[in-house]
C-alpha positions as CSV (number, residue, x, y, z in Angstrom):
1,M,-19.8,-1.5,-48.5
2,I,-17.0,-4.2,-49.3
3,A,-14.6,-1.0,-49.7
4,A,-15.4,0.6,-46.7
5,I,-14.5,-2.8,-44.6
6,L,-11.5,-3.3,-46.9
7,S,-10.3,0.3,-46.4
8,L,-10.7,-0.1,-42.3
9,T,-9.0,-3.2,-42.0
10,L,-6.2,-2.2,-44.1
11,L,-5.9,1.2,-42.0
12,G,-6.0,-1.0,-38.9
13,A,-3.5,-3.4,-40.1
14,V,-1.3,-0.4,-41.1
15,L,-1.6,1.5,-37.8
16,G,-1.5,-1.3,-35.4
17,F,2.2,-2.3,-37.2
18,G,3.1,1.2,-36.8
19,L,2.2,1.4,-33.3
20,G,4.4,-2.2,-32.8
21,I,7.1,-0.9,-34.2
22,A,7.1,2.7,-32.6
23,A,6.6,0.6,-29.4
24,K,9.9,-1.5,-29.9
25,K,11.6,1.8,-30.7
26,F,10.7,4.2,-27.6
27,A,10.3,1.2,-25.3
28,V,11.9,2.0,-21.5
29,E,13.9,0.1,-20.0
30,T,12.5,-0.7,-16.3
31,D,14.6,-2.6,-13.3
32,A,13.1,-5.8,-13.0
33,R,13.6,-5.5,-9.2
34,V,11.5,-2.7,-8.6
35,A,8.9,-4.4,-9.9
36,E,9.8,-7.8,-7.8
37,I,10.0,-5.0,-4.6
38,A,6.5,-3.5,-5.4
39,A,5.1,-6.4,-5.3
40,L,6.4,-7.6,-1.9
41,M,5.2,-3.9,-0.9
42,P,1.2,-3.7,0.9
43,G,0.6,-1.6,-1.6
44,S,-1.5,1.1,0.3
45,N,0.1,4.1,-1.4
46,C,0.0,5.7,2.3
47,G,3.6,7.5,2.0
48,Q,4.3,6.7,5.6
49,C,8.1,6.0,4.4
50,G,8.5,9.4,2.4
51,F,8.1,8.3,-0.9
52,P,5.3,9.3,-3.0
53,G,3.6,5.7,-3.0
54,C,5.2,2.1,-3.1
55,A,6.5,1.9,-6.3
56,G,8.3,5.0,-5.4
57,A,9.8,3.4,-2.4
58,A,10.4,0.0,-4.1
59,A,12.2,2.0,-6.8
60,A,14.3,3.7,-4.1
61,I,15.1,0.5,-2.3
62,A,16.4,-1.0,-5.7
63,E,18.6,1.9,-6.5
64,G,19.9,1.7,-2.6
65,S,18.6,5.1,-1.5
66,A,16.5,3.9,1.2
67,T,16.5,1.0,3.6
68,V,14.3,-2.1,3.5
69,T,12.7,-1.4,6.6
70,V,11.4,2.0,5.1
71,C,8.0,0.9,5.4
72,P,5.8,1.0,8.5
73,P,3.1,-1.2,7.9
74,G,5.0,-3.7,6.4
75,G,6.9,-4.1,9.8
76,K,9.4,-6.7,10.0
77,A,7.9,-9.3,8.1
78,L,8.3,-7.2,4.9
79,A,12.0,-6.0,6.1
80,G,12.8,-9.6,6.4
81,A,11.5,-10.6,3.2
82,L,13.1,-7.5,1.2
83,A,16.3,-8.3,2.8
84,A,16.1,-11.7,1.6
85,K,14.7,-11.0,-1.8
86,L,18.3,-8.5,-2.1
87,G,20.3,-10.6,-0.4
88,I,21.5,-8.6,2.0
89,S,21.5,-9.1,5.9
90,I,19.5,-6.5,8.4
91,D,19.3,-6.4,12.4
92,L,15.2,-6.3,12.5
93,S,15.7,-5.8,16.6
94,G,15.3,-1.8,16.1
95,V,12.4,-2.7,13.7
96,A,9.2,-2.0,15.4
97,D,6.0,-4.5,14.6
98,A,3.0,-3.0,15.6
99,G,1.0,-4.6,13.0
100,P,-1.5,-2.8,10.6
101,K,-3.1,0.3,12.6
102,I,-6.2,2.0,11.2
103,A,-7.5,5.8,12.6
104,A,-10.2,5.8,15.1
105,I,-12.3,8.8,16.4
106,A,-13.5,9.4,19.6
107,E,-16.5,10.8,18.7
108,E,-17.3,12.5,22.1
109,I,-14.1,14.8,21.5
110,C,-14.5,15.4,17.9
111,I,-15.7,19.3,17.2
112,G,-16.3,18.4,13.4
113,C,-13.7,21.2,12.4
114,C,-13.4,18.7,8.7
115,R,-9.4,19.0,9.2
116,C,-8.7,15.5,9.3
117,V,-11.3,15.1,6.0
118,K,-8.9,17.6,4.1
119,E,-5.8,15.5,5.1
120,C,-7.1,11.9,4.0
121,P,-5.8,10.7,1.0
122,T,-8.1,8.1,0.5
123,D,-11.4,10.1,1.6
124,A,-11.9,7.1,4.4
125,I,-13.3,9.7,7.3
126,V,-16.4,10.6,6.6
127,G,-18.6,13.9,8.1
128,A,-19.7,17.6,8.0
129,A,-18.7,20.7,8.8
130,K,-19.8,21.1,12.9
131,Q,-20.4,17.5,12.7
132,I,-18.9,14.1,14.2
133,H,-16.7,12.2,11.7
134,A,-16.5,8.9,11.5
135,V,-13.4,6.6,9.5
136,M,-14.8,3.9,7.6
137,R,-12.2,0.8,8.3
138,E,-12.2,-0.4,4.8
139,A,-10.8,2.9,3.3
140,C,-7.8,3.6,5.6
141,T,-4.8,3.1,4.8
142,G,-3.2,3.6,8.3
143,C,-1.4,6.4,7.0
144,G,-1.6,8.6,10.1
145,N,-1.9,11.8,8.3
146,C,-5.0,12.9,10.2
147,I,-3.4,12.2,13.9
148,D,-1.5,15.7,13.6
149,R,-4.1,17.7,11.9
150,C,-6.5,16.9,14.7
151,P,-6.8,20.1,17.2
152,T,-8.7,18.4,20.2
153,E,-6.8,15.1,19.7
154,A,-9.6,13.1,18.8
155,M,-7.7,11.1,16.2
156,K,-5.7,8.2,17.5
157,M,-4.2,5.2,15.4
158,E,-5.4,1.8,16.8
159,P,-4.8,-1.8,15.7
160,V,-6.8,-3.2,13.3
161,P,-10.0,-5.2,14.9
162,V,-10.5,-8.9,14.6
163,T,-13.9,-9.0,12.6
164,L,-15.7,-11.8,11.5
165,Q,-15.1,-10.6,7.7
166,H,-11.2,-10.1,8.6
167,W,-10.5,-12.8,11.3
168,V,-8.1,-15.6,9.8
169,W,-7.6,-19.4,12.3
170,P,-4.3,-19.3,13.7
171,K,-1.8,-21.9,12.2
172,P,-1.4,-24.9,14.9
173,V,2.1,-25.1,16.7
174,V,3.4,-28.9,15.6
175,T,5.8,-30.0,18.8
176,E,8.4,-32.8,18.0
177,A,6.1,-35.2,20.0
178,E,3.2,-35.0,17.7
179,P,3.6,-36.6,14.3
180,S,3.1,-34.5,11.2
181,W,0.4,-35.5,8.9
182,A,1.2,-33.1,6.3
């Protein structure tokens, strides 16, 4: 019994030491800016920017092949934050900031063709063939892939509805006449 424990301990130590050396020798150097930019991105991996997810967009922004305004869900706030992070100046007047949107289905028009279901990358659309479909709000990333696939134009993008779970108390505006107690 003791021999088995000692042999497994020795084997674990040798293999752990070998893995540690291999990790140091074969380590891949990454740009730290890519990780910082990816942390600022929304993380929905919707593909609206034309890149494979937020990590791909962050890599393109870091290398300079994409502009900081490439992320539609991020809007002006993300573009401004990325410009500040990278130390560049941009004109945000041309950036549309409609806020986050999710897909919605007009159930009276839906024919149940299932084309939208096949296009949804997050499986946010539920329904069966020749049945009315519905969108699960929590799963929809707002990529808009389903909009073009709907033959009856029953799909549309709507602003995220304010519900009790998503409501945020607006911050009060402090004027010069009011004292700031903060």
